[in-house]
N, C-alpha and C positions, 0 to 999 in steps of 0.2 A: 372445531367442535367434534366431540366424539360422535361416532356412529353407534347405533344400538342394534344388537341382535334381537330378532323378533321373539325368540323363545324366552330370553331372560327379561325382556322389557314388556311392551304393551300389546303384542299380538300373540294370541294363544294358538295359532294354527288355523287352517282353513276349515270351514264347514264342509262336510262331505256327504255326498249322496251315495248310498250303497247300490251297486249295479244289479242288473237282472241276472238270474241264474239260469242254468241249463238243465234239462231233464237228464242229460248224459253226465252231468256233474252234480250228483245228488249231495255229496258232502259240501261242496261250495254253496249249493242252494240253501243249505241250512243256516249259513252265515249271513244271508242276504235278506233285505226287507225293503219296502218302499212301494213298488207298484202293486196293484191288485194281483192276486194269485193267477187269475186267468191270463193276464197280460204276460206274466213271467213264463207260464207254460207255453203260451203261443209263441213268444219270442224264442224260447229255447228250442221249440220244435222247428221253427223256421231257420234258425242260425245257431246251432249248438256251439260252433267254434267261437263265434263272437261272444256268446254268453259265457263261455269258459274264460276267455280273456278278460272280460269285464269283472268276473268273479275274482280272478287272481289280482287284478289291479285294486279292486275294492278292499280285498283282504290286506294287500300291501299297505294301503293308506291307513287302514284301521290299526295295523301294527305300528306304523310311524306315528300316528296320533297318540297312541298309548305311550310310546316312548317319549314324545314331547311333553305330555302331561307329567309323567314320572320325573323327567328331567327338571321341570319347573318346580315340582314339589320338593325334590331333593335339594335344589338350590335354596329354596325358602327355609328349609329345615336344617341347613348345613351345620349351623352352630349347635343344634340340639342333638343331631343324629350321631350315633356312635360310629367309629371307623368301620366296624364290622358290618353294620347296617348299610352304610354308604357304599362299601365295597360290593356287597351283595346286590344292592339296588343298581349300581353301575353295570354289573354283569347282566341283570335283567334287561336294562335299557339297551345294552349292546346286542343282546339276543333278539330283542324286538326289531332293532334296526336291521340286523342281518336277515331276519325273516322277511322284513319288508322288501329288502333288495332282492332276495331270492324269488319272491312272488312276482315282483315287478319285472325282473329279467325273464322269467318264464313267460310272462304275458308278452313282453317285447319280442321274444323269440318267435312267437306266433304272429303278432301284429306289431312290427317295428316302429310304427308311428303312433301307437296308442297314447293319447294325451295324458290320461291319469297315471299310467305306468311311468311315463317320462317325468311327470310331475313328482312322483314319489322318489325316483332316483335322484332328481335334482335336490329335493329337500333333504334327503339323507346325506348327500355330499356336503351340504351346508352344515348339517348337524354334526358331522364328523370332522369339521374344520379342514376340509380338503383344500389344496392350493386354490387361490382365487381363479386362476385360469381354468381349472377343471370345473369349478362351480359355474363360471360364466358359460362354458360350453354346454353343460348339462341343462342349465336354466334356459338358455336360448333355444335349445332343442325342445324343451317342454313348452315354452311359450309359442313356438311355431306350430305345435300340435293341439293346443287347447283352443276350444271355441271362444269367440270374442265375448260371449255372454257369461263366461265363467269368471266373474269379477273377483270373487274371493281368492281363488287360486292364483289368478294372474297378478293380483296385487301382492300376494306373498312372494311370488317369484320375482316380481319387479323390485321388491325391497332387497331380496338377496342379491340381485344383480347390481343394485346401487351400492351395497356394501362392498361387494367383490371388486367392482370398478374403482371404488374409492381406495381400497387397499393397494391397488396397482397404480394409484395416482392418475387414473384415467377419468379426470373430473368431468369432462364434457359428456362422456358416456354415462357417468353416474347421474349427472343432472337429468339426462333424458329418461333414465329409469325411474328416478324419483318423481319427475313431473307426470309420468303416466299414472302415478298413484294420486297425487294431490289434485290433479285435474278432475278426479272422480270424487264428488263430495261424500259418497257412501262407501268409499273404499276402506277396508280395515287397515289400521295402522297409519291413517292419513296424518295424524298429528305428529307422530314420530318422524314420518317421512318429510314433513315440512321442516322440522328442525335440522334433519340431515341435509335437505336441499338448501337450506339457508347457509350452512357451512360450505357446501359445494360452491355456491355463489361467491363466498368469501375467498375460497381457493382460486377461483377464476378472476378475482379482482373486481367483482360486481358487488361492491359494498352496499350501495343503495338497495339493490334487489335483495341482498342478504338481510338487511334490516327489515324490509317489508315482510319477508317470509318469517323471520323470528317474531315479529309483532303478531302475525297471524297465528303462529304456533302458541304464543303466550296467551292469546285470547281463547284458544281452544283448550289449553291446559293451564289454567290460572293457578293451580296448586303444584305445578311441576317445576322443580328447580332446574331441570334440564333446559327448559325454554328460557329461563331468566339468566342462567349462566351464559348461554349463547348470546342472548341479547346484550348482556353486559360487555362481553368481549367485542361484539360487533360495534356497539356504540364507542367503545374505547378506540378501536381501530379507525373509526371515522372521526376521532378527536372530539367526540361528544362527552366530555368528562363528567358533567353533572348527570346526564342520562345514564351513563355507564355505572356511576356510583349508586343511583337509585335502583337499577336492575340488579346489581350485585348485592345490595343490601336486602332486596327482596329474596334473592336466591339463598343467601346465607341464613335468613330467617326460616326458610323451608328446609334447608339442607345444612344444618350446622356442622355435621361431620364430613361434608363435602363428598359424600358417597356417589353422587351423580357425576363427579369428575373422575374419581378413581375406582369406581365400583366395577363389578364383574360385567362383562359385555361391552366395556368402553375401550375404544382404541383411538389413537391419534395418528394423523398423516400430515406431515412427517412427525416422527415420534417426539421431537423436542417441543411440539405444540402443547404438550401436556403442561410444561412449565409456565406457559402464558396463562393458561386457565388457573393453575394453582396460585400464581402471583396475584391475579385479580381477586381470587377467593380469599387469600390471606390478607390482602389489604382490607377487604370487607370485614373479615374477622377482627382485624386490628381496630377498625372503627367501632366495631361492636363491643369489644372487650377493653379497649384502651390500653393494651399491653404492648410495651416496646418489643418484647421478644417475638410477638407475632409479626410485627412490622419487619423485624430482622429476618424472619423466615420468608416474608414476601420479597425482600431484597435478594435473598439467596435464590429464590425461584427466578427472578428477573435475570440474575447473573447466569444461572444455568441455561436460560433461554438464549442469551447472547453468546455464551460459550459454545453450546452445542449447535446452534444455528449458524454461528460464524457471521462473517460480513455480508453473506447473501441471505440471511434470515429476512423473510418478507416484511416483518414489522419491527425491524431493529430500532428505527427511530423512536417508535412509541415505547419500546422497552427501555431505551436509554433515558427517555424523558421521565419515566416512572422511577428509575434508579436515582436520578438526580434529585427528584422531589423527596424520595424517602431518605436519602442521605442528609438532605437539609433538615428534614423533620427530626431525624435521630440526633443530629448535632445540636439542635435547639433543646431537645429533651435532656441531653447529657451535659449541657453547658452549665457550670455552677452559677447560681444567682447571687450577685453581690448586693447586700443591703445598702440603701442610700445612706450617705454619710450624714445627712441632715435629719434622718428619721430616727426617732427613739424606738427601741424595741417595745412592742406592746405586750401587755400582760392581761390575761382575762380576769374579769372581776370575780370575786368569790361567788357571787350569785350565778354567773355563767358556768363556773366549775361545778356547781351543785345541780344545774339544770339537767333534766332527763331528756329523752328523745322528744317527748311531746312539747316541751318548752322550746327546744331548738326548732322543731317543725313549725310551731306557732309563730316564731319570730323570724322565720325565713321569708325572703321576698316572694311575692306571688307573681 
């Protein structure tokens, strides 16, 4: 099952609290708000160094959040936006991310364990698609510095950690990261984390647990194709053919273009897993449209799965069973139908030929 990046999918970034300013950092103080003014001034007077660090970290997070919003808006308007606008917007986004890193690093130069500054560095690494190992290192550093009650930021970091571990096929570590989110009912992105966790259970061979998580995800996101595509695949791998078809039919009704399978922000580990999802989806599409060509496409996806996965593909037996079933169905569709030697060819009556749609509908069986 595909993992989902938080920016392009269902989490729009952490809520953030602007830090307290310092009297010795007047420029930074103008950017901050939150506590009563007398508290800000008292804190700045008592510890101007800490106030300066907090101001830098808060400004870094504000830059990162603006970059996140602009990225999401650019993705949503990608089809309508001109290439010139997209290029300029990408430059603005990169400038914001660079500013966020500069401020965060300046804060860390003064206070190396500052939680918010480390958080910004980790999130920017994720935004810039850094190598998974780098994301994991930065994220673990941030998690070690954030307070336990910072649920929003910790959940976002844990999601990043789950994605990065999954990319490296470190599924047990990915499971731990996702479970830290789903165990908190109020955590942001919990529904998406449930779907990803369900697939991690699948990678680890925990099919029953995977089905439980997918069902929970589907209950929380009843209009999400992501949940039902995953549920369809999980049921199929458990040899629950009827349940798999029901879930796949629900998914294709929500997502007829299959964008939740091939859209932006979706990846597969290993890469040939994509063909399994596409095959399940194309079979559902064939049931919906009744077209042999779509069934042929499903067969091609199953063949791609077996070819790229090779003899060690984890669900090879299920793929081969689908291939045999489709080949039989296609042979029945293409087999010429011989009329019975005893039957006389029937001809419609003149009245039937003259009948319009209402007549045929009225005479059809109920």
